[in-house]
N, C-alpha and C positions, 0 to 999 in steps of 0.2 A: 149733439146735434138735434136741431128743431125741425118739425115738419109743419108746413100750413097747408090744410087742405083745400084744395082747388077744383073747380069743375073744369072739364075740357071744352075746349073752343075750336072749331074748325077755321081755318083760314086759307083754304084751298082756292087757287085761282087756276087760270088756264094751265093745263098740264102740257106744256112743250118741253119736250126731253132735253133741249139744249140750254134751258134755262130753269130746268126744274130740279129739285133735290130727288136723289133715288129713294127707292123703298127703304124704310126704317132710317133713313138719313135725316140729320138736324135741319129744320127749316126755319127756325127762329129763336129768339131769346136775346137778353139784353147783350149787346156788343156784337151780336151775329151779322156778318156781312155777307153771306152766302145766300143762296136761292131761297125764297120763301114760299114757292109754291112747289107740288109734289109731281112726280109722274103720274099719268093718266090710272086711275082706278084707287088712287090714294090721298089722303087728305092730312093736312098739317094740324096736328093735335097738340094745343097747348098743355105743357106739363107744369111748368113754372115760369116766372120771370125770366130765367137764364136758358130754358131749353124748351124747345117744341119739335116734334117728331113727326115724320111722314108715316102713317099707319094705315091699313087697308080699310076701304069703305067709303061711304059719304061722308061728307063734313056735316059738322052739328053747327046750328046757328047761334048757339048759345055762348054769352060771352063769358070770359074767366071770372069766377067768384071766388073770393077769399072767404072761407066759412069760419076761421078762427083767426083772431089777431093775438098780438102779444105786445106788452109794453117793453120788453127787451128788444133790442136790434135782431131784426129777422131777416135772413136771407133764405135761399132756397137750394135744395140739392137733387132731388130725386126725379126721374125720368123712366119710361118704361118702353120696352120692346126688345125681345131677343135679337141678337145680332146674328143668329144662325140662318136668318130668314124664313125660320118656321112660323106658321100661323100665330097670330097673338089671340090667346084664349081670353080677350076680354071684350065686354059689349061696347058698342058705338058711343055710349053715354057713360063709360066707365070714368070713375073718379080717379086722378092721378096724385102724385104726391110732390111735395117739396120739402127740403129738409135743411135745418141751419142750427147753429147754437149761438148761445150767448157767451161771452168770455167773462171771466172774473178776474178781480186783482190779482189773483194768485198764478193766472195765465200770462203774465207779462212777457214780453220777449227774453230769451235766455240764449245762452250759449253753451256749447259743450263743454266750455271750461269751467262750468259751474261745479261746486264742489259735491261730492259724492260718497256715501257710505262705503265701507269695503263690501266688495261684491264676491261673486264667485267666478271663476273660469269655466265652469260646467257649461255645457251646450244646453240652450233654451229647448223647452219640450216641445212647443207647438207653434207653428208658423203658418200663416195661410191667408184666405180671402174670404169674404162675405158672397154669397151667391143669392142676389137679390132678386124679387120678382113676386113671390107670394103675398109680400108686404105692400107692394104698390096699392095705392088705393087708401092707405092709412094717413091720416092726419094727426097732428099733436094733440088734439083733444080726443084721440082714441076712438075717433068716428072712422071705421073702415068699410070701404065699399066691397062687398063680396065680388061684385062685376069688375072691380077695378084690378083685380090681382093679374099677372102674367104667369102662366104656367111655364116655368123654366125647368121642368124635370128633365126633359131631353138635352136643352142647351147646356143646363149645370152638369148633366153627367158628362158631356164632352168636354167642358172647361175644366171640372174637377180632377178627370183623368189627365189632361194635359197639364195641369199644375202638380199633379203628384209625379208623374214620368218625367216631365221636362223640367221641372224646376226643384223637386225634391221636397215640396210642401205637403202638409200632413194634416192641417185643420180647415174646417169650413164652418162658416156660421150661416144659418139658412132661416132668415126672417120670415115670419108668416103673421097675418092678422088673427085675432082670437075669433073676430065675427066669421071669417071664411071656414075656420075648422068646424065651427058649430053650425053653419048656415044661417047665422044672425040669431040665434036661439040662446039668449042668455041663461047660462047655468044648464043648458041642454047637452045632449051626447053629441060625440063627434059625429059629423055628417059623413056618411058612408063615401060618397063621391068626392067631396071636397078633401076630407083627410086622406083618401085613397091617393088624390093627385099629389099632395104634399107628401105622403109617405114614400110615393115613388121618387121623389128626390131625396129623403132621407136614406132610402135604400142604395139609392145610386152614390151616395156619398160613401155609405159603408163599403160599398164594393169597389170603390175606386182607389183603395189602398190608403186611404185616410186614417190617421190614428185617433181622430176626434171630429165629431159631427154635432154641431151646437144647435138646438131647437131654440130659437129666439122668438117669443111673443112680442109683437111689435106694435104695442097699443099705449105707450107712455103713461102706465099705471091707470089708464082709465077704459072705460067702455062708452062710448057715445057721450063724452063730455063728463061723465061721472067717475070721480077717483075711487078707486076699488077700496072697499073697507072704510071709507070715509063718505059714504053716500049712499043712495039706494042699492048700489051695486056691492054686494056682500063679499067678505073673505070665502065664505062657503061656496058661492058661485065660482069663484076664482080658482079655489082649491079642487073643485070638481073637475075642472079644465085639466089640472095638472095631474090629478089622480089617474084620470083617463090615459093621458098621455105616458105618464110614468109605467101604467099597466103595459102598455104597448110595447116599452123600449127597456123594460126592467131587465131582460135577458141580454141586452145589447150595451156591454160597458164601455164601447166607444161613444156612446150618445151622451151627451152633455145637456143640462137643461139650464137654459137662460130665462130666468123667471118672467123679466119683462125688460123691454126696450126703453132707457131713456125717461125714467120718471121725472117730472118736473113740477114745479110749483104745488108741491104737496105740503099742505097747512101743517101736519104733525109728522114728524119723521119718526117718532116712536110708534104712532100708530101704524105708519107704514113698514116698519119693521116686524110689526105684529102680523101685518098681511103677508109678508115675506116668509116669516115663521110658519103661518098655516100652510102656504104653498109648500114649503120645505118638509113640514110634517106629513101632508098628504102624498109626496112623493116617496118618502122613505116608508109610509105605512103600505104604498102600492106594492112595494116589492123591489124598488130601485135604491137599494141600501147602500151602494157604493158608487153610482155614478157622480161625476162632477155636477155641482150645482153653483150657477153664478148669481151672485147676489147683487142687486142694482141699487145704487144710492139716489138720493134727490139731485137736483140741478143737472139735469142731463147726463147724469153718471160721471161729471167730469172727474178725471183723476186730480185737477188742480184744485178742486174744492170739497173733495169727499172727505177730509179731515175737519176743515172749517166750517162746513155746512152742517155738522153732527151725523152724516151718512155714516162714516166709518164706526164711530161709536155705537150707534143704533143697531147697525147689521152685525156688529160683534156679539150682539146677545142672541142672534140666531144660532140655533143649535140642532144638532141631529137628536133621533129619537133616545139615543143613549147619552146624550149630554154633551157629546164630544163636537167638535167643528171639523173633522175629517172630510176632505173633499167638498168644503163650502169655501168658494172661492170669490173674492171681491171683483166685481165687474166693473169695468172703467173703459171711458172713451176719452180721446184727446185729439184734436186737429191742430194743424200748425199754421194756419193763414192768420191775417193781422186781426180779425174778429173771431177767431176759433170757430168759424160757421162751416167749413169745409166747402166752400163755394168759388173759392179763387184759386186760381192756377199756380200761385206763388207760395212760399211757406216763409214766414219771418221768424220763426223760434224753432228750437230743437226739443223743448218740452223738458229738457233734463232737468231743469230745477223743481218743476212740478212732480216728477217721477222721483226725484232725490227725496223729497219730503215724504212722499207716500212710502218710499221704500225704508226709510229709516223707521216708520212706524210698523209697517208689517214686519219687519226683522225683529223689532223688540217683541212683537206679539206672538212671532212665529207663525205667521199668516202668509197667504199668497193672493196675488191678484192676477187679471189676465185682461189685457187691451184688446177688446173687441171690436172697436171701431177707431180707425185712423188712415190718413192718406194725404195725398197732395197732387198737384199738377202732374200728369205721368211722365211730361219730357221737360218739366221746368228745373233749371240747374238748382235753384234754391231749395226746391223740395228734394232733389236727389241727394243734396248735402245733409239737410236738416231731417228729413225722414230717416235716411240712413243713420244719422247721428242718434236720433231717438231709439231706433230700434237696436243700435249697437250697445247703447246703455242698458236696455232691457236686458240684452242677452249676456251683459257683463255682471247682470244682477239676477241671475236664473234662480237663485235661490227664494227670491220672493215674487218674481213675476214668471208665470208659466209661459207665456207667448203672446201672439197677437194674431188678428185677422184684419186685414186691410180692406178699406170700403173704395169701391166694391165692382164686382163682375156680375155675371146672372143676365138679367135682362136690361143692362145698360148697354148703349150703343158705345163703340170706341172714341166718339167724339165728346162724350160727356166728360165734364172738367175734372173729375176724379176717377176717371175709368181705370179700371184695372182688368178689363175685358180683353183676351187675346185678340189679335188682328190676324185671323186665321191661324198659323202655328207660330206667329211671332208674339212675344210678350210686349207690353207696355215696359218702357225703360225703367219705371219706377219699381216695376215688379222685379225685374232682371237683378237690378242693382240693390234694392232695399228690402222689399217683401221677401224675395226669395234669398237675395245676396247676403243678408245679415243673418239669414238662418241656416246658411251652409256653413 
């Protein structure tokens, strides 16, 4: 999935309760036919072309500005604000995000009838949800606004406890911007306040009963537009971040390290693999010798292109300190709508063909992968069919696929197109039938 970084714009008009959106409600976006003004004291905040939301405070007069463009088909995905109605910990000038992905020829529509290698009937190990919020404000160019985050520590705690106790899920991915953790100090130490906020979410995950809590650095292989290890941003600066994080969580075996969210347009995949290797080495040297580490490839980490774009081969060279590949897991993403962007409420493919190709290679090499982003319209019949079929395939091939985390809950409103946020105590239908249903 790709993000385009956008500045917020207020569009609040007269706040008449009868015709105004509620606090934290949707108030705009492509195809939106509901209220476009907010109740008194709230303003309509532009997040992306598909989603605007009522947030507290005065409106901004700034117009939405796209700070990054791409030659690939770009749609949007992200929006922010906890649904628990707790105060949003972001400034009025916060930068929010949008997310999308380019499809590849490998991601053509498939059906569950596609041929697959012999799998295993064993139960898949991990199933869960992304708890987004600390990544809000991050764009595809790796520019992350520190003020753009939404602190979802409390909201996330409630959601994770619900997912564990009510749905039997056991894994959560916790996206966060690199800039937030070090308070915009490239190569610097973890900021006590900011890291403390994020660590509260991690600890809430660990205390929820989850078996896996994934730290995900949501920067697209970049810091403020510069590709790590292939620009002025060095492997040493990136490795310093991971060394510090690994030191904090070396004694927590349920914490996994997601090296980087969705690298894209990386000129040299071998050089990127060396950057990943530097991070892995730093993590292992910090004492986290057996925690899972997720290795991200190029092309937005698509499962469908991981072999053809050279990512799989390059990342296969990444090793632990002892030369082994134990607990080094390939990180993959895959959405199911017509353009692979994860911005549409319908699903046109079950991705079985893509996951079959990857499973064959994984099995040959005795390696494993984990699907850390996927999803669809929470009530759409095509998604209920195809997402379930996709995850059922992964479950039947649990020897090579560790599990999945759906996108997304956390700071997303229940009206978000891919929302997995519970509506009170009630789950979204997609969560009930697929995300949790295929895990049981």
